[in-house]
N, C-alpha and C positions, 0 to 999 in steps of 0.2 A: 193136661199133661204137656209140659213144655220140654221140648228136646234140648239137650245141652248144646250150646254153640261153641264150636271149636275155633280157636283163634289161629289166624294164619301168621307165620313168622314175619317179623318186621323186615323192611327192606329200605335201603337208603334212597328216598325219593329224589334227592338232588343229583344222583348219578345219572348221566345221560350218555348218549352215543355221539360220536364225532364223525365228521365227513370222512368217508373211506371205510368206516366200520361196516362189517357184514352182519346183518340181522336175519335170523331164520334161514340160514344157509345160502340164500340167493338174492338178498336185497341189500344193495349197497347204499348207505346213507349219503345223501348229497348235502342236505342242510336241515336245520331245525326250523320248523314252521311255526311252532307255538308250544305253550305249556299250560296245563290246567292243574286242578287239584289232584287228579288221579295219575298224571303222567305227562308225556310229551307226544307231539305229532311231528313226524319227519317226512321230508321229501326223500323218497328212495327210488332206486332204479332196479328193476328186476333184471338181474344179470343174465337170465336165460333168454330174454327177448328184447332188452333195452327199453322197455316200457316204464314210464314214470308213474309212481303210485304214491299214496300217502300211507304211512305206517303210524298208527296210534298205539303207543306203548303204554299199556295200563299197568301201573306199579302196584304190587301187592302191599297192602298197608296193615299194620298191626291191629287196627281197629276193625278190620273186615272180618266177618264171620264166615263160616262155611256156607250158611244160608245166603249171605250176600254174594258169594262167589257163584253159587248155583243159580241164583237169580240173574246175575250178570251174564252167565253163559247161556241161559235160556233166552235172554233178550238178544244176544248176538245171533243165536240160532234163528230167531224170528227175523232179524235183519237180513240174514243170508237168504231167507226165503222170499224176501221182498223182490229180489231179482233186479232187473234193469227197469228203471223208470226215469223219465227225463227230469223230474223235479226232486229226486232223492239221490244223495251220494251213494254210489254202489259199493257195497261191501263185497270184497273178492274172496277173502280167506281169513281164517283164524289160526294163529300159531301160538304155541307155548315156547318161550325162549328164556331159559333159566327160570327165574321166578316171575317173569313178566308174561302178560298176555298181550299178543301183538295182533291188532286188527289191520289187515291190508285192505285199503280202500282206493276207490277211484281218486285221482288227483284232480282237483278243480283249479285250473290256472287262473291267476288274478285277471280281472277285467278292469281296464282303466287304472291299473296299479292297485286295485282293491280286491280283497278276497271275501270279506264279509259284508253283509248289508249295512252293518254299523260303520265300517270303514268307508263304504261307498257313499253313504249319506253325509258323513262328516267331511270327507276329503273332496268329493266332487261338487257338493252343493248343487248338483245337476239332477235332481229328481223331481218328479211331478206327481200329481194325484193319479195320473194314468199309470206311471211306473209303479207306485205303491199299490194301486189296485191290481195291476198285473201280478205283482209279487203275492198279494193276498190270495188271488185265485190259484196261482201255482202252488202255494203252500197248502191250500185246502185240497186240491187235486192230489198232491203228493201224499198228504196225511190220509186221505180217503183210501188210496191204493195200499198204503202200509197197513191200515186197519183190516182191509179185505184179505191181506196176506197173513194176518194173525198177530200183528203188533198191536198191543192194547193201547199204548199211550206214548207220547213224546214227553219225557220228564224234564226237559231243559230247553224250553222254547225261549229264545232270545235272539236279538240281531246278530250276535257273534256266532250263532249256530246256523245261520242262513247264509250260504255261500253264493256269491254272484259270479256267474259264468259269462263268457263273451256273449254279447247281444243282450246283456242285462237280464239273463235268465237265472232264476233262483233254484238252488239245490239245498234240500234239507240235510243237515248233518247232526252228529252227536245227539243221539236219541236219549242220552242220559242214563 
């Protein structure tokens, strides 16, 4: 018995927010940090306390089914349960904004002008086996913590989803 899958209305994925726009009532967009297949990531300021955060705006797509959306929300709930861990980008909140789902996350400021492991390796050319080994251990410790908190798998492991914090510490992002 297969359940019918309901389609979500299409949405213009090219539409994005501009600096100064307010998202989810109290987050002011400062700048766009990046874009992927499902939406964009913005640097935002929480107007209630001045704290900088990252807002991942996930766009609704016409090809997404109700089951896809349920799965996505279950994964976000698991990520919220992960809590604070030094090697995982902390998810702070989940909001619905128009037809968008907005994930408010910890903002990881660039280290040495680089945000991702990919950028760090390409731009600095200043990495050693010791640094790569340290990142591997940090990744394993972070993933182990996520699994203990109920997250079953990271679905998008790649250097672009490993953020580098000051002191060359790794933070796992975008669990896919």
